[in-house]
C-alpha positions as CSV (number, residue, x, y, z in Angstrom):
1,M,-3.8,-88.9,-63.1
2,T,-3.0,-88.7,-60.2
3,V,-3.8,-86.0,-57.2
4,K,-0.5,-84.5,-57.7
5,E,0.0,-84.4,-61.2
6,A,-3.9,-82.6,-61.4
7,L,-2.5,-80.0,-59.1
8,E,0.9,-79.3,-61.7
9,W,-1.6,-79.5,-64.8
10,G,-4.3,-77.2,-63.2
11,R,-2.2,-74.8,-62.0
12,R,-0.5,-74.5,-65.5
13,L,-3.2,-74.5,-67.5
14,L,-4.4,-71.3,-64.8
15,Q,-1.2,-69.9,-65.5
16,T,-1.7,-69.9,-69.1
17,T,-4.2,-66.9,-68.3
18,G,-1.9,-64.8,-66.2
19,R,-2.7,-65.6,-62.9
20,S,0.4,-65.9,-60.7
21,A,1.5,-69.0,-60.0
22,R,0.4,-68.5,-55.8
23,E,-2.9,-67.7,-57.2
24,A,-3.5,-70.3,-59.3
25,G,-2.0,-73.1,-57.1
26,R,-4.4,-71.9,-54.5
27,D,-7.5,-71.9,-57.0
28,V,-6.6,-75.3,-58.6
29,Q,-6.0,-76.8,-54.7
30,V,-9.7,-75.0,-53.8
31,L,-11.5,-76.7,-56.7
32,L,-9.8,-80.0,-56.5
33,G,-10.5,-80.4,-53.4
34,H,-14.6,-79.3,-54.1
35,V,-14.5,-82.6,-56.5
36,L,-13.3,-84.5,-54.0
37,G,-15.0,-83.6,-51.3
38,V,-11.8,-83.1,-49.4
39,E,-10.1,-80.5,-47.3
40,R,-6.8,-78.5,-49.1
41,S,-4.4,-80.3,-46.9
42,A,-5.5,-84.0,-47.1
43,L,-5.2,-83.3,-50.7
44,Y,-0.9,-83.5,-49.7
45,A,-1.5,-86.8,-47.3
46,H,-2.2,-89.0,-50.7
47,P,-0.7,-86.8,-54.1
48,E,-0.4,-90.8,-55.5
49,R,-4.6,-91.1,-54.8
50,E,-5.7,-91.4,-58.7
51,L,-8.8,-89.6,-60.4
52,T,-11.8,-91.0,-61.7
53,E,-13.0,-90.5,-64.8
54,A,-16.0,-88.9,-63.9
55,E,-13.7,-86.8,-61.5
56,L,-11.1,-85.5,-63.6
57,Q,-14.0,-84.6,-66.1
58,R,-15.4,-82.4,-63.4
59,L,-11.9,-80.7,-62.2
60,T,-11.3,-80.2,-65.8
61,A,-14.9,-78.6,-66.4
62,L,-14.4,-76.2,-63.3
63,L,-10.9,-75.2,-64.6
64,E,-12.4,-74.3,-67.8
65,R,-15.2,-71.8,-65.9
66,R,-12.2,-70.6,-64.1
67,Q,-9.7,-70.1,-67.1
68,R,-12.8,-67.6,-68.5
69,G,-12.9,-65.4,-65.0
70,E,-16.1,-67.0,-63.2
71,P,-15.3,-66.4,-59.7
72,V,-14.1,-68.7,-57.6
73,A,-17.2,-68.8,-55.1
74,Y,-19.3,-69.5,-57.8
75,L,-17.9,-72.4,-59.2
76,L,-17.9,-73.2,-55.8
77,G,-21.2,-72.6,-55.1
78,H,-20.6,-71.4,-51.3
79,K,-18.8,-68.7,-49.5
80,E,-17.5,-68.4,-46.0
81,F,-18.9,-64.8,-44.3
82,F,-18.9,-64.3,-41.0
83,G,-18.0,-67.4,-40.2
84,L,-20.8,-69.1,-41.8
85,D,-20.9,-71.2,-45.2
86,L,-23.5,-69.0,-47.4
87,L,-25.1,-70.6,-50.6
88,V,-24.4,-67.9,-53.9
89,D,-24.8,-68.1,-57.5
90,R,-24.7,-65.6,-60.0
91,R,-27.8,-64.3,-58.5
92,V,-26.6,-62.6,-55.9
93,L,-23.2,-60.3,-55.3
94,I,-20.2,-62.1,-53.3
95,P,-19.7,-61.8,-49.9
96,R,-16.6,-59.2,-49.2
97,P,-14.7,-59.4,-45.6
98,E,-14.8,-55.8,-45.6
99,T,-18.9,-56.6,-44.7
100,E,-17.8,-58.2,-41.8
101,L,-16.9,-54.9,-40.2
102,L,-20.8,-53.5,-41.1
103,V,-21.9,-56.6,-39.0
104,E,-19.7,-56.3,-36.1
105,A,-21.1,-52.9,-35.9
106,V,-24.4,-53.4,-35.9
107,L,-24.0,-56.9,-33.2
108,A,-22.2,-54.4,-31.3
109,E,-25.2,-52.0,-31.2
110,A,-28.1,-55.0,-31.2
111,R,-25.9,-56.3,-27.7
112,N,-25.6,-52.9,-26.3
113,R,-28.9,-51.9,-26.4
114,L,-30.5,-55.6,-25.2
115,S,-28.3,-55.0,-22.2
116,R,-30.3,-52.4,-21.2
117,G,-33.5,-54.1,-21.4
118,E,-34.3,-52.6,-25.1
119,V,-35.6,-55.1,-27.9
120,P,-34.4,-53.4,-31.4
121,I,-36.0,-53.9,-34.7
122,V,-33.4,-54.2,-37.4
123,A,-33.8,-54.2,-40.9
124,D,-30.7,-55.0,-43.4
125,I,-31.8,-53.0,-47.2
126,G,-30.4,-54.5,-50.2
127,T,-29.7,-58.3,-48.1
128,G,-28.9,-59.8,-51.4
129,S,-27.7,-63.4,-50.6
130,G,-29.4,-62.6,-46.5
131,A,-25.7,-62.9,-45.4
132,I,-25.9,-59.2,-43.2
133,A,-29.1,-60.3,-42.2
134,V,-28.4,-64.0,-41.6
135,A,-25.1,-64.0,-40.0
136,L,-26.4,-61.3,-37.5
137,A,-29.6,-63.4,-36.5
138,V,-27.1,-66.1,-35.9
139,S,-24.5,-64.4,-33.8
140,E,-27.1,-62.7,-31.4
141,P,-30.0,-64.9,-30.7
142,H,-31.9,-62.4,-28.3
143,L,-33.3,-60.1,-31.7
144,P,-36.4,-62.0,-31.7
145,Y,-37.3,-61.3,-35.7
146,L,-35.7,-58.9,-38.5
147,Y,-36.3,-58.0,-41.8
148,A,-34.3,-58.6,-45.1
149,C,-35.3,-56.2,-48.2
150,D,-34.1,-56.4,-51.8
151,S,-35.6,-54.9,-54.8
152,S,-34.7,-58.9,-56.8
153,A,-36.8,-61.6,-56.0
154,A,-34.5,-64.2,-57.4
155,A,-31.8,-62.2,-54.8
156,L,-34.4,-63.3,-52.3
157,E,-34.7,-66.6,-53.0
158,V,-31.0,-67.5,-52.6
159,A,-31.5,-65.9,-49.3
160,R,-34.2,-67.5,-48.5
161,L,-31.9,-71.3,-48.6
162,N,-29.7,-69.2,-47.1
163,C,-32.0,-68.7,-43.8
164,Q,-33.1,-72.4,-44.0
165,R,-29.4,-73.2,-43.8
166,H,-29.0,-71.7,-40.8
167,G,-32.3,-72.7,-38.9
168,V,-32.9,-68.7,-38.6
169,S,-35.9,-68.6,-41.3
170,Q,-38.6,-68.2,-38.9
171,R,-36.8,-64.9,-37.4
172,V,-35.4,-62.7,-40.8
173,R,-38.6,-61.8,-42.5
174,L,-38.0,-61.3,-46.4
175,L,-39.8,-58.5,-47.6
176,Q,-39.3,-58.0,-51.6
177,G,-40.0,-54.3,-52.5
178,D,-37.7,-50.8,-53.4
179,L,-34.8,-50.2,-50.7
180,A,-36.8,-49.5,-47.1
181,E,-40.3,-49.3,-48.1
182,P,-41.7,-52.8,-48.0
183,L,-41.0,-52.1,-44.0
184,P,-44.7,-52.5,-42.3
185,E,-42.7,-50.5,-38.9
186,P,-40.0,-48.5,-38.2
187,V,-37.2,-50.0,-37.0
188,D,-33.9,-49.1,-34.5
189,L,-31.5,-50.6,-37.0
190,L,-30.8,-50.1,-40.2
191,V,-27.9,-51.8,-42.3
192,A,-27.5,-51.3,-45.8
193,N,-24.8,-52.5,-47.7
194,L,-26.5,-51.4,-51.1
195,P,-24.9,-50.8,-54.6
196,Y,-21.8,-48.4,-54.4
197,V,-19.9,-48.5,-57.4
198,G,-20.2,-45.8,-60.5
199,T,-20.6,-47.2,-63.8
200,E,-17.5,-44.6,-64.8
201,E,-15.7,-47.1,-62.4
202,R,-16.7,-50.4,-64.4
203,E,-13.2,-50.2,-66.5
204,L,-11.7,-50.3,-63.1
205,L,-13.1,-52.9,-61.5
206,A,-11.2,-56.8,-61.8
207,P,-12.6,-59.1,-64.8
208,D,-14.2,-61.6,-62.7
209,V,-16.5,-58.9,-60.8
210,R,-17.3,-57.0,-63.7
211,D,-18.5,-59.9,-66.1
212,F,-20.0,-62.4,-63.6
213,E,-21.3,-60.7,-60.3
214,P,-24.6,-59.0,-61.0
215,A,-24.3,-55.7,-62.7
216,E,-27.4,-54.2,-60.4
217,A,-25.6,-55.3,-57.2
218,L,-22.4,-53.4,-58.0
219,F,-23.6,-50.4,-59.9
220,A,-25.5,-47.4,-59.4
221,G,-25.1,-44.5,-61.7
222,P,-22.1,-42.9,-62.3
223,R,-20.7,-42.2,-59.0
224,G,-22.4,-45.1,-57.3
225,L,-24.5,-42.9,-55.2
226,T,-27.7,-43.7,-56.8
227,L,-29.1,-45.8,-54.5
228,L,-27.2,-44.3,-51.2
229,E,-28.5,-40.6,-51.9
230,R,-32.1,-42.0,-52.8
231,L,-32.6,-44.5,-49.7
232,L,-31.5,-41.1,-47.2
233,R,-33.9,-39.3,-48.9
234,Q,-36.5,-42.4,-48.6
235,L,-35.7,-42.4,-44.7
236,H,-35.9,-38.4,-44.5
237,E,-39.7,-38.4,-45.9
238,R,-41.3,-41.7,-44.3
239,P,-42.0,-43.0,-41.5
240,V,-38.9,-45.8,-41.2
241,L,-36.9,-45.2,-37.8
242,K,-37.4,-44.7,-34.4
243,D,-36.7,-42.3,-32.4
244,R,-32.7,-42.8,-31.7
245,A,-32.3,-44.8,-34.3
246,K,-28.8,-45.9,-36.0
247,V,-27.9,-46.1,-39.8
248,F,-25.1,-48.2,-41.1
249,L,-24.2,-47.7,-44.8
250,E,-21.1,-49.3,-46.6
251,I,-20.3,-46.9,-48.9
252,G,-17.1,-46.3,-51.4
253,Y,-13.8,-44.5,-50.2
254,Q,-14.7,-41.2,-52.2
255,Q,-18.2,-40.7,-50.8
256,R,-18.2,-39.8,-47.0
257,E,-18.0,-36.3,-48.1
258,A,-21.4,-36.3,-50.9
259,L,-23.6,-38.5,-48.1
260,E,-22.3,-36.2,-45.2
261,A,-23.4,-33.2,-47.1
262,L,-27.0,-35.0,-47.8
263,A,-27.4,-36.4,-44.1
264,R,-26.5,-33.1,-43.2
265,Q,-29.0,-31.3,-45.5
266,L,-31.7,-33.6,-44.2
267,W,-31.3,-34.0,-40.6
268,P,-28.8,-30.7,-39.3
269,A,-28.7,-31.9,-35.8
270,L,-27.3,-36.1,-37.0
271,Q,-24.0,-37.0,-35.5
272,L,-22.3,-39.1,-37.8
273,T,-19.0,-41.3,-37.0
274,C,-17.0,-42.9,-40.1
275,Q,-15.1,-45.8,-39.9
276,R,-12.2,-47.5,-42.4
277,D,-11.9,-51.0,-43.9
278,Y,-9.2,-52.9,-43.4
279,A,-7.0,-51.5,-46.3
280,G,-8.0,-48.0,-44.5
281,Q,-10.8,-46.8,-47.3
282,E,-13.1,-44.9,-45.6
283,R,-16.5,-47.8,-45.4
284,L,-18.8,-47.3,-42.8
285,L,-20.6,-44.6,-42.8
286,I,-23.2,-44.5,-39.1
287,L,-25.6,-42.1,-38.3
288,T,-26.9,-41.7,-35.3
289,F,-30.4,-40.0,-35.1
């Protein structure tokens, strides 16, 4: 089978599961490029190239997994985030583009403080694959170290691999435990992309998300607020934050009012701002102490 024939065959195969021709075509291009170890553009430069039997078997296996709904990122074993190639598998959530807004906001505040001669201590709560922590460490080498916490030992192993992959193992300190509890010292900047999908919304999720990504990294109670509210209470009860600290939370599109109400109850003088994501949804809640 040639490259051209494989692309057409794979597209038709994936369309049998209800995908559009465009989506199916894109997926088979990515998967075939992965099997052959070439960029997608190279597939069209040599359409007559014959696949070996081993290559065809690998492609067939990947297409069958994609037919069953498994996300492409898991099939490839990696995902781009903030310009970095991150390892991902079913132990961790696949990084989303909107979370890059979280990184940008924390990075801007860290650089603002560095420019004033301060050296902020940063903590990433619920680090998962380590996407946020690694992106911050790589993007701002003047941060001497930062913390990355997760309750899942399996997720932290993926984060460890990503730290090694991008040369920041000595600066990203991985800690296992409940939310901010493992932190050994108060921090200046705390960022959290915790699970915030409600179990009531489960059937609204795309099947490849609902059926393959880890439930513990997606769901947090009926309305998705359980972990975010518990983090706020934890920050109030424990000496986690320094004076003038800032907290950056990724939130669900209907969660701002509930979280603001709780935050103002805990800290009446708190300053709160909210930023919207690329789709115009309220996505980033910033607490300034």
